[in-house]
N, C-alpha and C positions, 0 to 999 in steps of 0.2 A: 504494500500500500504506500502511496506517495502522499506526503503532507501537502496541504494547500493553504493559502492565506485565509484563516478563519478568525483569528483574533484581530480586532480592530475597532475603530470608533464608528459613530453614526455618520453616514454620508449617503443620504438618499437624494440623488441629483435631480435636477429638473426633468431629466429623462431617465427613467428606471433602466432602460436598455444600456445606458452608460455606466451607472452605478446605483445599486439599490440596497446599500448596506444600512442595517438597522441595529441599534444598540440601545435597548430599553431596560432600565433598572439593572444595568451592568456597567462597570467602568473599567477601562484598561489600566493595568498596573505593569509598568516596565520593570524588568529584573534589575536589581541593584547589585547583584553579585558578579555578573558577567559569566557565570557558569550554571545558570538555572537550566532546567529541562527545556524551557522555551524562553525566547526573548521577552515575552509578555504574556499576561493572562487577563481574563475578564473576571472581575470580582463582583459579587452581588452587592448592590447598594444597601444601605442600612434600612432595617425595618423601623417601625414606630412603636414605642412602648409608652403607655399612658403615664404622664407625670402629674397632671392636675386637670381639673375640669372647672371651667368658668361657667356660671349659670346661664350666661347669654352667649351668643355667637353670631357670626364667625369672628375670629381673632383679627384685630386691626393693627396691633402693634405690640412689641415686647421690648423692654429695656431693663438690663441688669443695673440696679441702683447701687447695690453693695454685695458683699459675699453672701449675705443672709437674706436679701430682700430684692425683689424685682417688681416692676410696674407692668401691668398688662391691660390692654384695652380690647373689649369684645362687645359687639352689639351696642356701642355707644356708652358702655359702662366701664369705669376705671376700677381696677383691682390692685391690691398688693398681694404678692405671692411669695411665700417663704421658701427657703431652700429645701424644706421638707415637703413642699407641695400644698401647704395650707393656703386657702384663698380668702381674702376679705375685701368686700366692696367698700369704696370710699366716696364715690360720686359718679356723675354722669357728664357726658359732653354733648347732650342734645341729640339731634337726629343724624349725626354724621355716621356714614356707613362705609366709606372707603378707607384706604390705608391712612394711618396717622404717622406723624413724625415726632420723635421725642429726643431730648438731650438732657443731660444732668450736669449741674455745677458742683455736685458733691453734697449739697444740702437741699436743693430744690430741683424739680424737673419741669421743663417747659414742653408743652404738648401743643401741636398745631394740627388742624384738620383741613386747611384750605381757607375757608371763610372765618374760622374762629381760632382762638388760642386760649390756653389755660396754664395755670401754675399749680403744680402738685407739691405738697409738703409731706413726704412719706412719714416723717417722724410724728407730725401732728395729725396725719391721716386726713388731710383736707385737700380740696381741689377748688380753685378760684378762677373764674373767667377773667380774661384780660379785657377790660372795658374802656381803656383810655382811647381817645381819638387819635393818638399817635400810632395806633396799631390798626391796620386794615386787613389783617389776615396773613397767612403764610402757608406754603405747601411743605417746606422743609426747614428744619431747625438743626443747628449743631452748636458745639461749644468749643471755644479756643481762648486761651490766655485770660480767662476770667469773664469772657463775654458770651452771651447767647447771640448767635448770628442767624438771621432768617431772611427769606426773600419777601418782597412785596408783590403780591400777585398782579399780573397785568401790566407790569412795569419792568424796567431794566435795573431796578434798585434793590439793594439789600440794606437791612437795618441791624442795629445792635442794641443790646440792653446796656444798662450801667455796669460798671465793673463789679463782679460778684453780686449782681442785683438782678431783679426782674423788672425794674423800672425802665420805661421806654421814653426817650426824648424824641420828639418828632423831627428834630434837626440832626439826629445821629443816623445818617444814612449816606450811602455812596452809590454810584452808578457804574456798572460795567460798560464802559463807553467805547471799547475797541471796535464794536459793531453796534448798529442801532437796533438789534433784535431784543426781544423780551427775555428776561431772566426766567429760566425754566426750573432749575434745581441748583443745589449747592451741597458741598461736603467739605469737612476739614480733614486733611491728611498731612501728617508730619508738621503740624502747626501752621500749615498753609491753607488758605481758603480758596477752594476751587468753585468758580461761578460758571454754571452752564447756561448759555443762552439757546435760542432756537437754532442758530447756525454758527455759533462761535463759543469759545471757552476762554476765560481769563483766570489768572491766579493772583491772589493778593496775599500780603503778609502783614504782620503786626509790626509797624515801624516805631510805635511808641509816641507818635505825634499827639500832642495834647489836644488839638482841635478834633481830629478823628484818627484813630490809631491804625487803620488799615489802608495800605497803598498797593498799587499794582506792581508786580514784579516785572521789570523790564525784560522783554523777550518771551515772557510766558503768555503768549496769545496763540490760540489754535483756531483754525478756520473749520472746526467741526463742533457742532452743538449737540444737543440732547433731544432725542425723540420721545422720551418718557421720563418724567421727573423721578419716579420711584425706581428706575433702572440703575441709578448711580449707587455704587457701593465700593468699599475699599477692601483689599485682600492682597496678601503676598507683597507688602510694601509698595502697593500701587493702587491706582484708581481705575475702576471699570465702569463702562456705561454703554448704552445703545445710542448710536449717533444719528445726527441729521445735519445737513448743510444745505446750501442753496442749489445743490445738484441732486439731492435725494436723501434717503433715510434707510435705516434698518441694518447698518453695519455695526457690529459690536467691537468696541475699542478697549484697549488697555493702555494706560499712559506709560511711556518710557521716558522718564524725565518730564519734559513738557512737550513731548511728541506723541500723538496718538498712534498706536500700533494696532492694525486690524487683526483681530483674533477669530472672527467668524469666518466660516467657509462659504463657498458659493452655494453649497447645498443648504446650509442653514439660512443664508440670506434669501434663497428662493422660498423656503418655508415661511420666513418672516413676511416676505412680500405677499404671500397668499393669505395672511391672517386679516388683512384689511386694517382695522383700527388697532394700532400698537401703542397708542399713547397711554394705555392703562397698564403697560408692562411693569412688573415689580421684580426686584432682585434682592437676594440676601446671600450672605457668604458664611462659610464655616471651614474649619480645618479638622481633619480626622486621620490618624495614622499616617501623617506626613503628606497627605493630599490636601490641597487648598482648592475649594470649590466655589465657583460663582454660579448661583442658581437663578435662572431667568425664566419667569413665568409670564405667559400671555393669557390673562383671565378670559378675555372675550373668545379666544380661540380654543381654550381648554388644553394648552400644551405647556410643558416645562422642559427647558433645555439646561444642561449643566456643563460648564467648562472647568476642566481640571488643570490648574496652573502647574502641577507637577509633571504633566505629560503634554500639555497644550492640545488636548483632544476633547471633543464634545461627545456627550451621550444624552439620552432622554431619561427624565424621571417621570413616573406616571403612577396613577391610581386607576384601577379598572372598576367600573360600576357593576351592579348586579347583572347586567346584560353582557358583561365582558367588554364594554366599550371603553377605549382608552380616554382618560381625562387627565387634567393637570394634577401634579403632586399635591398632597394634602397640605403641605407647609406653605403658609403665606408670609411668614416673618420668622426671625430667628434671634436668639440670644444665647451666649455662652454663660451658663448659670448652674450653680450647684455641681460643678464638675462634669456637666453634660452639655451637649448641644440640644437646646430646646427649640421646637418650632410650634407655631400656632396654626390650628386648623382653620382654613378659610371658610368652612361651612358651619362648623360647630364651635363650641367654646373649649374644645379639648387642647391641652398642651401635651406634646409628645417629646420624648427623647429619641434622637437618632441613634439607633443601636445596631451595630454590625453583627451582634449575636442574636438579634431578633429577626425572624424570617416571615413575619406578616406585618401588615399595617394595622396594628391594634386589632388583629383578628381577621382582617380582610386579606385575601390572597394577593401576593405580589407576582405579577406576570413579568418574567424575565425573558427577553426575546433577543436573539441574535440572528440576523440575516447577513450572510457573508458575501464576499465579492463573487463576480461571475466566474464560472469555470467553462472555458471554451477552448477547443483545439485551435492551433494557429490558422488552419485553413477552414475552420468551422465544419469539419466533418462530424458525422454522428459518432457519439461515444456511448458505450454501454457502461452504466454505473452499477458495478457488481456489489459494492459494499461501501459504507461510510462509517467511520468510527470517530466519535468525539472523545478526545483525551480530557478528562475532567476528574475532579475528586469524587470518588464513588464510595459506597458504603456509608452514606450520610443519613440513612433513614432514621426515623423516630421510632420509639419503642412501641407506640400504638397510635391509632387514629390516622387522619390524613397525613401522608408523609411516611408512614411505616414502610411502604414499598414505593418510594418516589419514582416518578416517571419523567422522561424527556419526550417531547412530541416533535417529530420531524415533518416538515412539509418542503416541497420544492416547486420552483417555477421554471418552466421551459419556454416562456415567452418574454424573457427579459425582466422578470419581477413584477408583471402586471396581474397575473392570476396564479393561484396556488393549488397544489394537489390536495388529496385527502390527507387526513392525519394518520401518522404512523408512530406508535408508542413503543418505548422500551424502558425497562427498569434501569435505574442508575444505582441500584444496590441497597438492600436493607442494611440496618445498622451493623457495622463491622465487616460487611462484605466488600473490603477494599480492593479485591481483585476483580470485581465486577467490571464489565465493559459496556459502554453505551454504543451499541453497534447495530446497524440496519443493513439488510441484504436485499438484492433483487430490486433495484431502484429505477429500472427502466433505462431509456436512452434519450439523448437530447443533443442538440448542437450547441446549446447555451444553457447552462444550469446554474441556478441560485438555490442554495440550501438555507432553510430557516429552522431554527430550533427554539422551542418555547418550553419553559419550566415554570409551573405554578405551585408545586408542592412547597410547604414551609420548611425547607432544609437549606443547609449551607451550600452555596454554589461557587465553584471556581472552575472556569473553563480554561484549558491550557493550550489546546490546539485541535487539529482534526486531520484525518488521513482519508483518502479515497482510493478505491480500486477501480480502475477504468480500463475498458477494452475498446479497441478501435471498432467502429461500426460501419465503415464505408462512407461513400460520398453522400 
């Protein structure tokens, strides 16, 4: 049997005949030893274990306030969450239903919803609406050098509060003036203030000026703006966002210094273009076992894409509904809290821990799907596919229940990835059967073959490679 390229990232091109690779709830991990059995493997993404439940939902925002306390917002209600998962309601933010932005100065939290803003005192367990005429709303808030910093919607301006204060002076504002576009979003990274407009981005720093402390960094101007305010996030000592400029939108960037580096692929950009409205895209980031993930969700389209900074490769994260239809991942926001990566469910008030040793999404099956690259003879002659074997960790079955005899399901496409065969199931080994092989025989003939493997049983998944036995079939 000959090995063929089975391990890889998601790359479903505009034409499936060109490339139809799918990678759902699996992420590539490249060998770090140089002498592993395979250069790379596909690892199952973390499952979800319940950490806490908020009485209202879905979750709109999470913020780690201290080692023992976090702030959570769900269904327009603000909660304090302890490191043990205890939940206490402290107030409401009206009818706001979309994502919220929060930042802390160590004693207070500023929360903005777009049209409104609030100040939370976790020690006093109070929440107070910002009612001054100097505040006209904000979509994003962050904290740097003692100041809360936030945008002024519908303008190119950003405002600041007083030093270690929540007081707002109407004259404490500045404008990103390198381009006349409106300010869409902002973020603080390495004590620098990144200001994202519709078609441009500028970076400011705290100069200590007594009149207004923030000034533009000379040369830190980029002719790429932001297509979705909540797509901006920081990770791996850099800033990530979904871009837009006067020529188009939908490219995902990572900053290298003050230069935007394109990290999205043509396949991903084709998918983004098909979604229509992408202005509601949201992103969150986390690190786990040396991988640094930028998780980008498109709520209107019901899709979630994930970039791994450790490999620079993309995969999909997904939840499947009761009908088996792929939907966006359950996580809408994230915080590193209580020694875990906690995400908030976009539909319910549940908070989950991302757990690599959990193999369901709080009881829901996780569909792990890999469709590999095309297999075709150089002259496109017919080939007889006598056998296929997936090299994977076997013998991972559970003691009882679903997963006691875990199965892998194979399908193939002979028309370039447009339609798929019937399902063909094999066991991947009951508990302890580590010599089991995931092997299929008598797979027909084709001029161009794409294999797709799906696993839904709640067991550990590690795909290492694949081999195929092929015979010539004539012209």
